DRENDO-1510 file (C-alpha; in Angstrom, 1 decimal, always signed):
<recs>
REC; n; res; u; v; w
REC; 1; MET; +107.8; +133.0; +134.1 .
REC; 2; ALA; +107.3; +129.3; +133.6 .
REC; 3; ASN; +109.5; +126.1; +133.5 .
REC; 4; ASN; +110.6; +123.8; +130.7 .
REC; 5; ARG; +110.9; +120.3; +132.2 .
REC; 6; ALA; +112.3; +118.2; +128.8 .
REC; 7; VAL; +113.3; +114.8; +128.0 .
REC; 8; THR; +116.9; +115.1; +127.7 .
REC; 9; PHE; +119.6; +113.0; +125.6 .
REC; 10; MET; +122.8; +112.3; +128.0 .
REC; 11; GLY; +124.2; +110.1; +126.1 .
REC; 12; PRO; +123.5; +106.2; +124.5 .
REC; 13; GLY; +120.6; +104.5; +126.8 .
REC; 14; LYS; +120.0; +107.4; +128.9 .
REC; 15; MET; +117.7; +109.6; +128.5 .
REC; 16; GLU; +116.3; +112.2; +131.4 .
REC; 17; VAL; +113.8; +114.4; +132.5 .
REC; 18; ARG; +115.2; +118.0; +133.0 .
REC; 19; ASP; +114.1; +121.4; +133.2 .
REC; 20; ALA; +115.2; +123.3; +129.9 .
REC; 21; GLY; +114.2; +126.8; +131.2 .
REC; 22; TYR; +110.9; +128.3; +129.0 .
REC; 23; PRO; +112.0; +128.9; +125.5 .
REC; 24; LYS; +112.9; +132.1; +123.6 .
REC; 25; LEU; +112.2; +134.2; +120.6 .
REC; 26; ALA; +115.3; +133.0; +119.6 .
REC; 27; ASP; +116.6; +130.7; +117.0 .
REC; 28; PRO; +120.1; +128.1; +117.4 .
REC; 29; LYS; +122.3; +130.8; +117.5 .
REC; 30; GLY; +120.5; +133.4; +120.0 .
REC; 31; ARG; +119.2; +135.5; +117.6 .
REC; 32; LYS; +116.1; +137.2; +118.2 .
REC; 33; ILE; +113.5; +136.5; +115.8 .
REC; 34; GLU; +109.5; +137.1; +115.7 .
REC; 35; HIS; +108.5; +135.1; +113.1 .
REC; 36; ALA; +108.5; +132.5; +115.9 .
REC; 37; ALA; +105.9; +131.1; +118.1 .
REC; 38; ILE; +105.8; +129.2; +121.1 .
REC; 39; LEU; +103.8; +126.4; +122.0 .
REC; 40; LYS; +102.1; +124.3; +125.0 .
REC; 41; LEU; +102.8; +120.6; +123.7 .
REC; 42; VAL; +99.4; +118.8; +124.0 .
REC; 43; THR; +101.2; +115.4; +123.0 .
REC; 44; THR; +104.4; +115.0; +121.7 .
REC; 45; ASN; +105.6; +111.5; +120.3 .
REC; 46; ILE; +108.5; +108.5; +120.8 .
REC; 47; CYS; +109.7; +107.8; +117.3 .
REC; 48; GLY; +111.8; +104.6; +115.9 .
REC; 49; SER; +114.4; +108.1; +114.7 .
REC; 50; ASP; +114.3; +109.1; +117.9 .
REC; 51; LEU; +115.5; +105.5; +118.6 .
REC; 52; HIS; +118.9; +105.8; +116.3 .
REC; 53; ILE; +119.5; +108.7; +119.2 .
REC; 54; TYR; +119.0; +106.7; +122.1 .
REC; 55; ASN; +121.4; +103.5; +120.7 .
REC; 56; GLY; +124.2; +105.7; +119.5 .
REC; 57; ARG; +124.0; +105.3; +116.2 .
REC; 58; PHE; +122.9; +108.5; +115.2 .
REC; 59; GLU; +125.3; +111.4; +116.9 .
REC; 60; ALA; +123.6; +113.6; +118.8 .
REC; 61; PRO; +125.4; +116.2; +121.2 .
REC; 62; ALA; +124.7; +115.2; +125.4 .
REC; 63; GLY; +122.1; +117.8; +126.6 .
REC; 64; MET; +120.2; +118.0; +123.1 .
REC; 65; LEU; +116.5; +118.1; +124.0 .
REC; 66; MET; +114.5; +115.4; +122.3 .
REC; 67; GLY; +111.5; +114.7; +120.3 .
REC; 68; HIS; +110.6; +115.9; +116.2 .
REC; 69; GLU; +106.8; +114.3; +116.3 .
REC; 70; ASN; +105.3; +117.9; +118.3 .
REC; 71; THR; +101.7; +118.9; +118.4 .
REC; 72; GLY; +100.4; +121.7; +120.7 .
REC; 73; GLU; +98.9; +124.7; +121.7 .
REC; 74; VAL; +100.2; +128.0; +120.9 .
REC; 75; VAL; +100.6; +130.4; +123.2 .
REC; 76; GLU; +103.3; +133.0; +122.3 .
REC; 77; VAL; +103.8; +134.5; +119.0 .
REC; 78; GLY; +106.2; +137.1; +117.6 .
REC; 79; SER; +105.5; +140.5; +116.0 .
REC; 80; HIS; +105.6; +138.8; +112.6 .
REC; 81; VAL; +103.2; +136.6; +113.0 .
REC; 82; GLN; +100.2; +137.3; +111.3 .
REC; 83; HIS; +97.7; +134.0; +110.5 .
REC; 84; ILE; +98.7; +131.7; +113.5 .
REC; 85; LYS; +96.7; +132.9; +116.8 .
REC; 86; LYS; +97.0; +132.4; +120.8 .
REC; 87; GLY; +95.0; +129.2; +121.3 .
REC; 88; ASP; +95.5; +127.5; +118.5 .
REC; 89; ILE; +96.2; +123.5; +118.2 .
REC; 90; CYS; +98.7; +123.1; +115.5 .
REC; 91; SER; +100.9; +120.0; +114.2 .
REC; 92; VAL; +104.6; +120.6; +113.7 .
REC; 93; PRO; +106.0; +119.3; +111.2 .
REC; 94; PHE; +109.4; +117.9; +112.0 .
REC; 95; ASN; +111.4; +119.6; +109.1 .
REC; 96; VAL; +112.1; +123.3; +109.9 .
REC; 97; ALA; +111.4; +125.0; +107.2 .
REC; 98; CYS; +111.4; +128.9; +105.7 .
REC; 99; GLY; +109.3; +128.5; +103.7 .
REC; 100; THR; +110.7; +131.1; +101.3 .
REC; 101; CYS; +114.0; +129.3; +99.7 .
REC; 102; ASP; +114.8; +127.7; +96.8 .
REC; 103; SER; +113.9; +124.2; +98.3 .
REC; 104; CYS; +110.5; +125.0; +100.4 .
REC; 105; ARG; +109.5; +126.8; +96.8 .
REC; 106; ASP; +109.8; +123.7; +95.3 .
REC; 107; ARG; +108.1; +122.6; +98.4 .
REC; 108; HIS; +111.1; +120.3; +99.9 .
REC; 109; THR; +110.6; +121.3; +103.2 .
REC; 110; ASP; +113.0; +118.8; +103.8 .
REC; 111; VAL; +116.2; +120.1; +102.8 .
REC; 112; CYS; +115.2; +123.7; +103.5 .
REC; 113; LEU; +118.1; +125.7; +102.6 .
REC; 114; ARG; +117.9; +128.2; +106.0 .
REC; 115; ALA; +117.2; +125.9; +108.3 .
REC; 116; ASN; +121.0; +124.3; +109.1 .
REC; 117; GLU; +123.3; +127.0; +108.9 .
REC; 118; ASP; +126.0; +124.1; +109.4 .
REC; 119; LEU; +124.8; +121.8; +107.0 .
REC; 120; GLY; +123.4; +124.1; +104.7 .
REC; 121; PHE; +120.2; +122.4; +104.4 .
REC; 122; CYS; +117.9; +120.2; +106.1 .
REC; 123; GLY; +116.5; +121.0; +109.8 .
REC; 124; ALA; +114.8; +119.0; +111.8 .
REC; 125; TYR; +113.6; +118.7; +115.4 .
REC; 126; GLY; +115.7; +117.2; +118.4 .
REC; 127; PHE; +117.5; +115.3; +116.2 .
REC; 128; ASN; +120.9; +117.7; +115.7 .
REC; 129; LEU; +120.0; +119.1; +112.3 .
REC; 130; GLY; +120.9; +122.5; +112.3 .
REC; 131; GLY; +120.5; +123.3; +116.5 .
REC; 132; TRP; +116.5; +123.5; +117.0 .
REC; 133; GLN; +115.5; +122.2; +120.3 .
REC; 134; GLY; +112.7; +118.8; +120.1 .
REC; 135; GLY; +109.2; +118.9; +121.7 .
REC; 136; GLN; +109.4; +115.9; +124.0 .
REC; 137; ALA; +108.8; +118.9; +126.5 .
REC; 138; GLU; +106.0; +121.3; +128.2 .
REC; 139; TYR; +106.5; +123.8; +125.6 .
REC; 140; MET; +109.2; +124.4; +122.4 .
REC; 141; LEU; +110.0; +127.4; +119.8 .
REC; 142; VAL; +108.6; +126.9; +116.2 .
REC; 143; PRO; +110.3; +129.4; +113.8 .
REC; 144; TRP; +108.5; +130.5; +110.5 .
REC; 145; ALA; +105.5; +129.8; +112.5 .
REC; 146; ASP; +103.1; +130.8; +109.7 .
REC; 147; PHE; +104.0; +128.6; +106.8 .
REC; 148; GLN; +104.9; +126.0; +109.4 .
REC; 149; LEU; +102.3; +125.3; +111.9 .
REC; 150; LEU; +98.8; +123.5; +110.5 .
REC; 151; ARG; +96.4; +124.6; +112.3 .
REC; 152; PHE; +93.2; +122.0; +113.1 .
REC; 153; PRO; +89.8; +123.5; +112.3 .
REC; 154; ASP; +87.9; +122.5; +115.3 .
REC; 155; LYS; +90.2; +122.4; +119.1 .
REC; 156; ASP; +87.5; +119.9; +120.5 .
REC; 157; GLU; +87.6; +118.0; +117.5 .
REC; 158; ALA; +91.4; +117.5; +117.7 .
REC; 159; ILE; +91.8; +116.5; +121.2 .
REC; 160; GLU; +88.7; +113.9; +120.3 .
REC; 161; LYS; +90.9; +112.6; +117.3 .
REC; 162; ILE; +94.5; +113.6; +118.8 .
REC; 163; ARG; +95.3; +109.7; +119.0 .
REC; 164; ASP; +95.8; +110.0; +115.1 .
REC; 165; LEU; +96.1; +113.6; +114.6 .
REC; 166; THR; +99.4; +113.6; +117.0 .
REC; 167; LEU; +100.4; +111.2; +113.9 .
REC; 168; LEU; +100.6; +113.6; +111.4 .
REC; 169; SER; +103.4; +115.6; +113.0 .
REC; 170; ASP; +106.4; +112.7; +110.9 .
REC; 171; ILE; +105.3; +109.0; +110.5 .
REC; 172; LEU; +101.8; +109.2; +109.1 .
REC; 173; PRO; +103.1; +111.9; +106.0 .
REC; 174; THR; +106.7; +109.7; +106.2 .
REC; 175; GLY; +104.5; +106.3; +105.5 .
REC; 176; TYR; +102.3; +108.1; +103.3 .
REC; 177; HIS; +105.6; +109.8; +100.6 .
REC; 178; GLY; +107.6; +106.2; +101.3 .
REC; 179; CYS; +104.3; +104.8; +99.2 .
REC; 180; VAL; +103.8; +107.4; +96.8 .
REC; 181; GLU; +107.9; +107.6; +96.2 .
REC; 182; ALA; +107.0; +103.8; +95.7 .
REC; 183; ASN; +104.5; +104.5; +93.1 .
REC; 184; ILE; +101.7; +102.8; +94.8 .
REC; 185; ARG; +98.6; +103.3; +92.8 .
REC; 186; THR; +94.9; +101.7; +92.8 .
REC; 187; GLY; +95.9; +98.1; +92.4 .
REC; 188; SER; +99.5; +98.3; +93.2 .
REC; 189; THR; +101.2; +95.1; +94.8 .
REC; 190; VAL; +103.6; +96.3; +98.0 .
REC; 191; TYR; +106.3; +94.8; +100.5 .
REC; 192; ILE; +106.8; +97.0; +103.0 .
REC; 193; ALA; +110.2; +96.2; +105.2 .
REC; 194; GLY; +109.3; +97.2; +108.8 .
REC; 195; ALA; +106.3; +96.5; +111.2 .
REC; 196; GLY; +107.4; +99.1; +113.3 .
REC; 197; PRO; +104.7; +102.3; +113.6 .
REC; 198; VAL; +105.8; +103.5; +110.9 .
REC; 199; GLY; +105.7; +100.8; +108.3 .
REC; 200; ARG; +102.3; +100.2; +110.4 .
REC; 201; CYS; +101.6; +104.1; +109.1 .
REC; 202; ALA; +103.0; +103.1; +105.4 .
REC; 203; ALA; +100.5; +100.2; +105.4 .
REC; 204; ALA; +97.4; +102.9; +105.8 .
REC; 205; SER; +98.9; +105.1; +103.6 .
REC; 206; ALA; +98.6; +102.4; +101.0 .
REC; 207; GLN; +95.6; +101.2; +101.7 .
REC; 208; LEU; +94.5; +104.9; +101.3 .
REC; 209; LEU; +96.3; +105.2; +97.3 .
REC; 210; GLY; +94.2; +102.1; +96.5 .
REC; 211; ALA; +96.8; +99.1; +96.6 .
REC; 212; SER; +95.4; +95.2; +96.7 .
REC; 213; CYS; +98.1; +93.7; +98.1 .
REC; 214; ILE; +100.1; +95.1; +101.0 .
REC; 215; ILE; +102.6; +92.9; +102.1 .
REC; 216; VAL; +104.8; +93.9; +105.6 .
REC; 217; GLY; +107.5; +92.1; +106.7 .
REC; 218; ASP; +109.3; +92.2; +109.7 .
REC; 219; GLU; +110.8; +89.6; +113.0 .
REC; 220; ASN; +109.2; +91.3; +115.9 .
REC; 221; LYS; +105.9; +88.3; +116.1 .
REC; 222; ALA; +103.8; +91.2; +118.5 .
REC; 223; ARG; +104.4; +94.0; +115.1 .
REC; 224; LEU; +103.4; +91.4; +112.6 .
REC; 225; ASP; +100.3; +90.3; +114.8 .
REC; 226; LEU; +99.4; +94.0; +115.0 .
REC; 227; VAL; +99.2; +94.8; +111.1 .
REC; 228; LYS; +98.3; +90.9; +110.4 .
REC; 229; ASN; +94.7; +91.9; +112.5 .
REC; 230; ALA; +94.4; +95.0; +110.7 .
REC; 231; GLY; +94.0; +92.8; +107.6 .
REC; 232; TYR; +97.1; +93.2; +105.8 .
REC; 233; GLU; +99.6; +90.4; +104.8 .
REC; 234; ILE; +102.5; +89.5; +106.6 .
REC; 235; VAL; +106.2; +88.1; +106.3 .
REC; 236; ASP; +108.6; +86.5; +109.0 .
REC; 237; THR; +112.2; +87.8; +108.4 .
REC; 238; SER; +113.4; +85.8; +110.7 .
REC; 239; SER; +112.4; +82.8; +109.4 .
REC; 240; ALA; +114.4; +80.6; +107.0 .
REC; 241; THR; +112.8; +80.3; +103.8 .
REC; 242; PRO; +113.9; +83.5; +102.0 .
REC; 243; ILE; +112.2; +86.5; +101.3 .
REC; 244; PRO; +110.6; +86.2; +97.9 .
REC; 245; ASP; +110.0; +83.0; +98.1 .
REC; 246; GLN; +107.5; +84.1; +100.9 .
REC; 247; ILE; +106.0; +87.0; +98.9 .
REC; 248; GLU; +105.3; +84.2; +96.0 .
REC; 249; SER; +103.4; +81.9; +98.5 .
REC; 250; ILE; +101.1; +84.7; +99.0 .
REC; 251; LEU; +101.3; +86.8; +95.5 .
REC; 252; GLY; +101.5; +83.8; +92.8 .
REC; 253; LYS; +105.1; +85.8; +91.8 .
REC; 254; ARG; +108.1; +86.8; +93.7 .
REC; 255; TRP; +108.0; +90.5; +92.7 .
REC; 256; VAL; +106.3; +93.4; +94.0 .
REC; 257; ASP; +104.9; +96.3; +92.1 .
REC; 258; GLY; +106.5; +98.8; +94.7 .
REC; 259; ALA; +108.2; +98.3; +98.4 .
REC; 260; VAL; +108.9; +100.9; +100.9 .
REC; 261; ASP; +111.5; +100.7; +103.6 .
REC; 262; CYS; +110.3; +101.8; +107.2 .
REC; 263; VAL; +113.1; +100.4; +108.7 .
REC; 264; GLY; +116.7; +102.5; +108.2 .
REC; 265; LEU; +120.1; +101.9; +109.8 .
REC; 266; GLU; +119.7; +99.6; +112.7 .
REC; 267; CYS; +117.9; +96.6; +110.5 .
REC; 268; HIS; +119.1; +93.4; +110.6 .
REC; 269; GLY; +120.1; +90.5; +108.1 .
REC; 270; ASN; +117.5; +88.3; +106.8 .
REC; 271; GLY; +116.7; +84.7; +108.1 .
REC; 272; PRO; +116.8; +82.6; +111.3 .
REC; 273; ASP; +120.5; +84.1; +112.0 .
REC; 274; GLY; +119.5; +88.0; +111.1 .
REC; 275; SER; +119.9; +89.7; +115.0 .
REC; 276; LYS; +123.1; +88.5; +114.3 .
REC; 277; LYS; +124.0; +90.1; +111.3 .
REC; 278; ASN; +123.6; +94.1; +111.8 .
REC; 279; GLU; +123.6; +94.7; +108.0 .
REC; 280; VAL; +123.3; +98.4; +107.2 .
REC; 281; GLU; +122.4; +97.5; +103.7 .
REC; 282; SER; +119.8; +94.7; +104.2 .
REC; 283; VAL; +116.3; +96.3; +103.9 .
REC; 284; ILE; +117.4; +98.2; +100.5 .
REC; 285; ASN; +119.4; +95.2; +99.1 .
REC; 286; THR; +116.2; +93.2; +99.4 .
REC; 287; LEU; +113.6; +96.1; +98.6 .
REC; 288; MET; +116.1; +95.8; +95.2 .
REC; 289; GLU; +115.3; +92.6; +95.4 .
REC; 290; VAL; +111.7; +92.0; +95.6 .
REC; 291; VAL; +110.9; +94.9; +93.2 .
REC; 292; LYS; +109.3; +94.5; +89.8 .
REC; 293; PRO; +111.8; +95.9; +86.6 .
REC; 294; ALA; +111.0; +99.3; +86.2 .
REC; 295; GLY; +109.4; +98.9; +89.6 .
REC; 296; ALA; +109.8; +101.7; +92.9 .
REC; 297; MET; +111.0; +101.7; +95.8 .
REC; 298; GLY; +110.3; +104.3; +98.3 .
REC; 299; VAL; +113.5; +105.0; +100.8 .
REC; 300; PRO; +112.3; +107.3; +104.4 .
REC; 301; GLY; +114.0; +104.8; +106.9 .
REC; 302; VAL; +116.5; +106.9; +108.0 .
REC; 303; TYR; +120.4; +106.2; +106.9 .
REC; 304; THR; +123.4; +108.9; +108.0 .
REC; 305; ASN; +127.5; +109.2; +108.4 .
REC; 306; MET; +126.9; +109.6; +111.9 .
REC; 307; ASP; +126.4; +106.8; +112.7 .
REC; 308; PRO; +129.6; +106.1; +115.7 .
REC; 309; GLY; +128.0; +102.7; +116.1 .
REC; 310; ALA; +127.9; +101.6; +112.9 .
REC; 311; PRO; +129.0; +97.2; +112.9 .
REC; 312; ASN; +132.0; +98.1; +110.1 .
REC; 313; SER; +134.7; +100.3; +109.2 .
REC; 314; LEU; +132.7; +100.2; +106.0 .
REC; 315; ASN; +129.2; +101.6; +107.2 .
REC; 316; LYS; +130.6; +103.9; +109.9 .
REC; 317; GLN; +131.8; +106.1; +106.6 .
REC; 318; GLY; +128.3; +106.1; +105.4 .
REC; 319; LYS; +129.4; +103.9; +103.1 .
REC; 320; MET; +127.2; +100.6; +101.9 .
REC; 321; ALA; +127.6; +97.5; +100.4 .
REC; 322; LEU; +124.6; +97.8; +97.9 .
REC; 323; ASP; +123.6; +94.9; +95.3 .
REC; 324; LEU; +123.1; +97.6; +93.0 .
REC; 325; PRO; +125.2; +96.3; +89.7 .
REC; 326; LYS; +122.8; +92.8; +90.0 .
REC; 327; ALA; +119.6; +95.2; +90.4 .
REC; 328; TRP; +121.1; +98.0; +87.6 .
REC; 329; VAL; +119.4; +95.6; +84.9 .
REC; 330; LYS; +115.6; +95.9; +86.3 .
REC; 331; SER; +116.3; +99.6; +85.8 .
REC; 332; PRO; +115.1; +100.3; +89.1 .
REC; 333; LYS; +113.9; +104.0; +90.6 .
REC; 334; MET; +114.4; +105.1; +94.5 .
REC; 335; THR; +113.8; +108.0; +96.0 .
REC; 336; ALA; +115.7; +108.6; +99.4 .
REC; 337; GLY; +115.6; +111.3; +102.3 .
REC; 338; GLN; +113.3; +112.5; +104.7 .
REC; 339; CYS; +109.9; +112.9; +104.0 .
REC; 340; PRO; +108.6; +116.6; +103.0 .
REC; 341; VAL; +105.8; +116.7; +106.0 .
REC; 342; MET; +104.0; +119.6; +104.6 .
REC; 343; ARG; +103.5; +117.9; +100.9 .
REC; 344; TYR; +101.4; +115.9; +103.0 .
REC; 345; ASN; +100.2; +116.7; +106.3 .
REC; 346; ARG; +97.0; +118.8; +105.7 .
REC; 347; GLU; +95.7; +116.0; +102.9 .
REC; 348; LEU; +96.1; +113.7; +105.6 .
REC; 349; MET; +94.4; +116.0; +108.3 .
REC; 350; MET; +91.3; +115.9; +106.6 .
REC; 351; ALA; +91.3; +112.4; +105.7 .
REC; 352; ILE; +91.4; +111.5; +109.3 .
REC; 353; ILE; +88.9; +114.3; +110.4 .
REC; 354; TRP; +86.6; +113.4; +108.1 .
REC; 355; GLY; +86.6; +109.1; +108.5 .
REC; 356; ARG; +88.0; +108.4; +105.2 .
REC; 357; MET; +91.7; +106.6; +107.0 .
REC; 358; PRO; +92.0; +103.2; +108.1 .
REC; 359; THR; +92.0; +102.9; +111.7 .
REC; 360; LEU; +95.1; +104.0; +113.4 .
REC; 361; THR; +95.2; +103.7; +116.8 .
REC; 362; SER; +94.4; +100.2; +117.2 .
REC; 363; MET; +97.3; +99.0; +114.7 .
REC; 364; LEU; +99.5; +101.8; +116.3 .
REC; 365; ASN; +98.2; +100.5; +119.9 .
REC; 366; THR; +98.8; +103.9; +121.2 .
REC; 367; GLU; +99.9; +104.1; +124.9 .
REC; 368; VAL; +99.6; +108.1; +126.0 .
REC; 369; ILE; +102.0; +108.5; +129.0 .
REC; 370; SER; +103.5; +111.7; +131.3 .
REC; 371; LEU; +106.3; +113.4; +130.6 .
REC; 372; ASP; +108.0; +111.6; +133.6 .
REC; 373; ASP; +107.0; +108.5; +132.4 .
REC; 374; ALA; +109.3; +109.0; +128.8 .
REC; 375; PRO; +112.4; +107.7; +130.1 .
REC; 376; LYS; +111.6; +104.2; +131.2 .
REC; 377; ALA; +109.4; +104.4; +127.5 .
REC; 378; TYR; +112.4; +104.7; +125.8 .
REC; 379; GLU; +113.8; +101.4; +127.4 .
REC; 380; THR; +110.7; +99.8; +126.9 .
REC; 381; PHE; +110.4; +100.6; +122.7 .
REC; 382; GLY; +114.1; +100.6; +122.5 .
REC; 383; ALA; +113.4; +96.5; +123.6 .
REC; 384; GLY; +110.7; +96.1; +120.5 .
REC; 385; ALA; +107.4; +97.1; +122.4 .
REC; 386; ALA; +104.7; +96.9; +119.7 .
REC; 387; ASN; +103.4; +100.2; +120.9 .
REC; 388; LYS; +103.0; +103.8; +120.1 .
REC; 389; PHE; +104.3; +105.8; +122.9 .
REC; 390; VAL; +102.6; +109.7; +123.3 .
REC; 391; ILE; +103.8; +111.8; +126.0 .
REC; 392; ASP; +101.4; +113.9; +126.8 .
REC; 393; PRO; +103.1; +116.7; +129.3 .
REC; 394; HIS; +100.3; +118.9; +130.3 .
REC; 395; ASN; +97.5; +116.1; +130.6 .
REC; 396; MET; +95.6; +117.7; +128.5 .
REC; 397; THR; +93.7; +114.3; +126.6 .
REC; 398; ARG; +92.7; +113.4; +129.6 .
REC; 399; LEU; +94.1; +109.9; +128.8 .
REC; 400; ALA; +97.9; +110.3; +130.2 .
REC; 401; GLY; +98.9; +108.7; +133.7 .
REC; 402; LYS; +98.6; +105.4; +132.9 .
REC; 403; SER; +101.9; +103.8; +134.2 .
REC; 404; LEU; +104.2; +101.6; +132.3 .
REC; 405; ARG; +104.1; +99.6; +135.2 .
REC; 406; ASP; +100.8; +98.3; +134.9 .
REC; 407; SER; +101.4; +97.0; +131.5 .
REC; 408; ALA; +105.0; +95.9; +131.1 .
REC; 409; ALA; +103.7; +92.1; +131.9 .
REC; 410; ALA; +101.6; +92.3; +128.9 .
REC; 411; ARG; +104.2; +93.6; +126.6 .
REC; 412; PRO; +106.6; +90.5; +124.9 .
REC; 413; LYS; +110.4; +90.9; +124.4 .
REC; 414; ALA; +111.0; +91.3; +120.7 .
REC; 415; THR; +114.5; +92.7; +119.2 .
REC; 416; ALA; +114.6; +96.2; +117.8 .
REC; 417; GLY; +114.8; +97.7; +115.1 .
REC; 418; THR; +112.4; +99.1; +113.1 .
REC; 419; ARG; +111.1; +102.7; +112.8 .
</recs>
């Protein structure tokens, strides 16, 4: 039986590639499941949410296999799998979902009631949510395969467009979901907090939805340059000029129709001293300030009460000092939580296949790497690199193998914090 080399979390700041053993058709409790499939990974991405674990800001056990942005080729199926076949290349939604519980029937696959027995809802791969191991590996298990897996129509086309299609497992649907929940539509103005990969996907999603003025804020100059070069407006959150003032200089008014949080719990305060103030509530308070009366906010940025590295005792308890009393009179709407990937991934796949999705690869600055390069990529991404690292464990895309060292000198040093 084949081995299974996988990126393994060994503690904050420590990722190692170890043999985890070839996966079995069994759930995290060791019970055999015939509704599952085993995938040979084609691509598996490093996400900003993975950095929360890497930085010790999201509690996870040592030995956990990382990776929730997975695309793979089916190599084995259980006896109950009827529609997914060996050889299919599929996108794996990062939400583990059964397809039959009340939440899944309501299209809330983000809070499946069967995927996490300990919590009672909400399962995810490689994220200490239900015990499902991640896919930054050579092989991975996917339960409820007929329901979960999004099969690509053509294998050759899937490989040709894999740098965009690999985003369907998480960050593209997540950015799109943030915009949908912010009620972004034709002619809308939007402020997107965070120019990391999710923020850049949100900007492209806002364009796909028909937004007019799309403004992205960050303190990372390299990431802002990618956004600006793609044709979007930018706000420098490290500037001494308040964010509403910068928005007004772009838009002519201080409010936007909708706003999206693409940062989460490792955000920083605004202004030139912002990097010294790791205030978990900073971005949400900014969104409440800049959204118009009766405007909407989408908050897919990750927040958790399992945050041992939180900056203060209040945040360690999973609580925030929100400016809600001041914002309440504006009648704002806010929708928070993980993206229900299956609500959007098929339609976004079709948009990519038919060339309707704004260009993603260049704006995300995608770099395909080998599995062995993954620990170094975590370090580089954690330092604020403006790349989207895509791991190709089997060199199936014929793009992997470019050493991180070859381009390290070209990467600016910057602060972390955006997904």
